[in-house]
C-alpha positions, -999 to 999 in steps of 0.1 A, spaced: 75 -240 -245 77 -200 -245 61 -184 -218 58 -149 -230 24 -136 -238 19 -100 -256 -10 -78 -245 -26 -86 -281 -28 -124 -274 -43 -116 -238 -65 -91 -256 -78 -121 -283 -81 -143 -250 -112 -120 -235 -107 -103 -199 -70 -115 -197 -80 -151 -208 -102 -150 -178 -136 -141 -187 -153 -176 -183 -135 -185 -152 -142 -152 -131 -146 -160 -92 -182 -155 -85 -190 -139 -53 -211 -164 -37 -181 -186 -40 -163 -169 -14 -187 -171 17 -176 -173 54 -175 -207 66 -178 -225 28 -158 -256 19 -135 -263 -8 -117 -235 -26 -131 -204 -6 -114 -171 -13 -98 -173 -50 -62 -172 -58 -37 -144 -57 2 -143 -67 31 -119 -55 64 -114 -47 79 -121 -86 110 -128 -98 130 -133 -132 119 -170 -129 98 -175 -102 64 -163 -85 45 -169 -51 12 -186 -59 -15 -182 -32 -46 -201 -26 -73 -212 6 -88 -244 5 -111 -256 36 -113 -294 41 -110 -320 69 -79 -311 85 -48 -308 62 -54 -310 26 -27 -316 -2 -30 -291 -34 -12 -297 -62 -3 -264 -85 -3 -262 -124 12 -232 -140 10 -228 -180 18 -201 -207 -18 -209 -221 -51 -202 -207 -62 -234 -217 -33 -252 -196 -20 -268 -226 18 -277 -217 10 -271 -183 37 -280 -156 38 -288 -120 49 -259 -100 46 -284 -71 26 -299 -40 13 -279 -11 -5 -283 18 -34 -259 29 -27 -260 66 -55 -259 93 -35 -245 116 -23 -219 88 -63 -211 85 -63 -234 54 -41 -210 36 -19 -227 8 11 -209 -6 38 -222 -31 67 -205 -51 68 -216 -87 102 -218 -99 120 -222 -135 101 -198 -153 112 -174 -181 117 -135 -179 91 -110 -185 65 -142 -191 25 -142 -186 15 -170 -170 -15 -187 -159 -20 -208 -129 -45 -229 -109 -46 -253 -75 -64 -290 -79 -75 -305 -47 -73 -342 -41 -113 -349 -51 -102 -332 -87 -122 -298 -80 -99 -267 -92 -97 -230 -81 -103 -202 -100 -73 -200 -128 -50 -166 -120 -31 -147 -142 6 -133 -131 38 -128 -142 77 -129 -138 98 -95 -138 118 -89 -172 156 -93 -174 181 -72 -193 173 -40 -216 133 -29 -208 115 -3 -226 85 2 -203 71 -12 -169 36 -3 -155 31 -3 -118 -4 0 -101 -7 14 -68 -32 12 -41 -37 17 -5 -62 25 22 -91 3 14 -120 4 42 -145 -20 33 -178 -5 48 -168 31 36 -181 19 1 -171 -2 -29 -136 -12 -39 -144 3 -75 -108 9 -76 -95 -26 -75 -122 -32 -100 -111 -7 -125 -75 -15 -119 -81 -53 -126 -95 -40 -160 -62 -24 -167 -46 -38 -196 -14 -18 -195 -6 -29 -159 22 -53 -151 23 -55 -113 4 -40 -81 21 -25 -54 -1 -21 -22 13 9 3 -8 -6 30 -39 -3 52 -54 -31 30 -80 -37 58 -92 -15 90 -96 -30 126 -122 -12 141 -155 -23 156 -188 -18 133 -199 15 137 -164 32 142 -145 52 110 -173 45 93 -199 55 121 -233 38 112 -244 64 94 -215 68 71 -212 33 66 -227 19 33 -256 -6 33 -243 -39 24 -208 -37 30 -204 -60 58 -173 -68 82 -166 -95 106 -163 -96 136 -185 -68 146 -160 -62 172 -127 -46 170 -99 -75 159 -76 -80 185 -72 -122 189 -61 -146 164 -97 -157 149 -106 -122 152 -81 -109 126 -82 -142 104 -123 -135 99 -115 -98 93 -90 -107 64 -117 -136 53 -144 -109 54 -127 -84 30 -113 -112 5 -149 -123 2 -152 -88 -18 -151 -100 -54 -136 -69 -71 -103 -76 -44 -104 -111 -55 -102 -101 -89 -75 -80 -88 -54 -103 -69 -69 -129 -95 -54 -112 -127 -22 -93 -118 8 -102 -90 11 -81 -63 38 -65 -40 27 -58 -5 36 -44 29 14 -34 57 8 0 71 -6 8 108 -42 -6 105 -32 -45 95 -20 -40 132 -40 -8 149 -40 29 142 -6 43 146 13 12 155 48 18 166 76 -7 179 63 -7 214 24 3 211 -4 22 191 -26 49 195 -53 23 193 -39 -4 218 -44 1 258 -35 -25 288 -73 -38 285 -66 -54 250 -37 -76 260 1 -75 254 13 -56 228 39 -78 218 16 -105 213 -11 -86 191 19 -77 170 29 -111 162 -8 -124 157 -13 -91 134 19 -102 113 12 -139 112 -22 -133 98 -9 -109 71 13 -133 60 -13 -162 60 -37 -141 40 -14 -124 15 9 -135 -15 41 -128 7 65 -151 20 62 -168 52 90 -154 77 101 -160 112 89 -129 135 115 -106 138 134 -113 107 142 -83 83 111 -76 63 127 -53 36 130 -63 2 139 -57 -34 128 -65 -69 149 -58 -101 127 -47 -129 153 -54 -160 177 -23 -166 146 -2 -162 142 -1 -122 149 -14 -87 119 -17 -66 127 -12 -30 100 -23 -3 108 -12 34 84 -13 67 79 13 87 58 1 115 67 -23 137 107 -28 133 120 1 145 97 32 146 100 57 175 66 65 193 48 94 171 53 130 188 20 148 200 23 185 199 -14 188 215 0 167 246 28 191 250 9 218 252 -15 209 275 -18 228 306 13 254 295 11 292 295 40 301 274 24 284 244 50 298 220 81 289 245 69 252 247 66 253 211 98 267 201 115 241 227 94 212 211 107 224 176 143 227 185 149 198 204 121 171 205 111 173 173 152 175 159 162 149 180 187 128 156 180 95 176 142 93 165 137 69 140 111 57 112 126 30 96 159 24 119 194 23 113 197 -16 100 170 -9 75 182 25 64 217 15 63 205 -18 36 186 9 18 215 30 12 238 0 4 211 -13 -23 204 22 -39 241 23 -44 243 -14 -62 210 -3 -80 229 25 -93 265 12 -100 248 -16 -122 234 11 -145 197 6 -138 177 36 -147 155 41 -117 154 35 -80 120 32 -69 112 33 -32 77 20 -20 69 29 15 38 37 35 38 72 50 39 107 29 76 120 26 72 153 16 73 183 41 35 193 47 23 222 68 -13 231 72 -24 265 56 -34 292 82 -66 297 65 -77 259 72 -90 269 104 -121 285 86 -126 252 64 -135 231 94 -170 215 92 -191 223 121 -199 188 126 -161 174 122 -153 152 150 -139 170 180 -102 154 172 -103 169 138 -110 207 149 -82 203 178 -59 188 150 -65 216 128 -62 242 153 -31 227 168 -16 225 131 -23 260 122 -5 270 152 25 247 145 26 259 111 34 293 121 65 277 141 76 260 113 60 225 123 42 199 102 4 188 100 12 153 109 37 135 131 29 100 123 40 108 85 79 111 78 73 148 91 76 136 123 110 121 119 128 147 102 164 136 108 156 100 97 142 114 65 171 138 61 195 105 67 173 85 39 174 113 10 211 119 19 217 83 11 203 86 -20 217 118 -31 251 100 -22 239 70 -44 236 99 -72 198 77 -73 170 88 -98 146 85 -67 111 81 -70 91 77 -35 58 58 -35 36 64 -6 2 59 9 -14 64 41 -28 99 40 -60 92 17 -50 121 -6 -30 122 -35 2 140 -36 34 148 -57 62 162 -42 99 175 -51 121 162 -20 149 182 -11 176 182 14 199 214 25 221 198 -4 195 200 -30 173 177 -48 169 141 -37 142 126 -61 104 127 -63 78 117 -42 39 100 -59 15 98 -30 -13 78 -34 -47 86 -30 -72 60 -10 -93 33 -26 -122 41 1 -110 59 30 -119 97 31 -94 121 31 -86 156 45 -116 169 25 -140 150 49 -136 176 77 -134 208 54 -165 218 42 -157 252 40 -134 254 10 -135 237 -25 -111 211 -32 -94 236 -56 -91 260 -30 -75 238 -4 -50 224 -31 -40 259 -40 -37 269 -2 -16 238 5 9 245 -28 14 281 -15 21 270 21 45 242 10 75 248 -12 80 210 -20 40 202 -28 39 205 -65 4 192 -70 -23 177 -49 -57 161 -48 -81 163 -20 -113 149 -29 -110 118 -49 -104 80 -43 -91 57 -68 -56 43 -77 -24 54 -91 -5 42 -121 33 48 -125 45 40 -162 85 33 -163 107 41 -196 145 48 -197 138 84 -200 111 92 -177 86 83 -152 49 93 -156 25 91 -127 -14 91 -130 -40 94 -105 -73 76 -117 -103 90 -101 -135 70 -97 -167 87 -103 -184 72 -71 -178 43 -44 -210 47 -30 -222 20 -58 -210 -3 -77 -192 12 -110 -159 19 -128 -169 51 -145 -138 77 -139 -146 113 -127 -112 123 -143 -72 116 -139 -41 139 -135 -5 134 -141 30 143 -130 63 134 -148 101 133 -138 127 131 -165 156 105 -156 186 128 -142 164 159 -131 151 143 -94 120 169 -97 90 172 -114 87 187 -150 71 222 -148 
């Protein structure tokens, strides 16, 4: 049977053929029995796709997975049997094999009592000549800050082939912390109310997030390739610790293992033994290779803290110069580690050597160079948190000396960034870097001393507030202009909107579009607007 479904066929079937089978929010209440949190798919190849669901029964329950090219499941085949294991929080995952390339599929799970999960829609990757492929990019979704309207809009976007989640799928904080009780939107409830630390905490937080109907819907209608950032563990995580972890919260290694275990339970990603390589690649016909790397717990060194270095010092200029020339420029400091860097370099060479048009690197943090404009110290809101005022003051001082705003981004690891970008140049890659983490939208020309290395499309957040939340003294336009003027690599930025990004790939060019939702404080998919940036293949710089 044919496994290819064109977009006209999908439109004729209604909302992706699933209009009558969408997930009701009431079906996913915490503590419910049966199928509780919808379905999801991920990690597609030309002939396979990973399928996910959750079924709560009495102990372990064996489910049957079906997959079909048709929404009515005519001609369906059995993808296999899989157990929803109580020890894995009742999660069931199975990879369906033997599929056709570039095919749209429908899938579902069936319980022993005959009950069925929601119907999901997914697809395999193309093989050979590929004229176009459209990727949606999302990240930084803090549930109490507002509605996941970006997910809702992306789920309705009939042009998308695949979702990429750059991380911060959820946040670890207790109720009343980021957002504060005043900032939190009524009805956007998270569990547990405390910070998540133990196994049961992480599981309950994922369950609370996956109760959201818009997140369920996104997972239901599109495959997702995902990698965590820091908040899936805790804020500013690195290999040996995190800003938001101390000894009173137990052993960091134990918390890391718990967080990764639960992520792998609740996300449509492969189960892997702890510590195994976490990177991956996906071949999109002859059009692109998508590389996904991990930048938090595998090899990252602790973030630098200029404020800490300046504490109690009298000769500020001398301290900053020493910090800049020695500590900051230390070549031994790693972001993704030497092993992952070597793998990525080899994979880019292989991709380019095979004739693949684009080398797309999805990772977590902003890679472009970003310094704070001097006038930014006049923009801070009087009621901004003390840490924000301090960060801006230190950032302005640092910028005068050639230092960046954010040492948690690639700016804090300049030699590691240089190694990665020079590897791309050595491979003659047509490099597109996708990033998240910062909550604002960015477009950079990435450079080394040897010239252009690629471009970066930085995605804005689904709900998490960006730098604009601390800058009441400047309009978004003024802030954006000042940031561009202060940073030669930065070609475009938006510092005021929530939403998601799409990247349309063709053999000749790649167009990134930032979609701006009108609000996150009410359920709505109305758009405020959009902005786009284009790179031509072979240019490795954004089109002016």
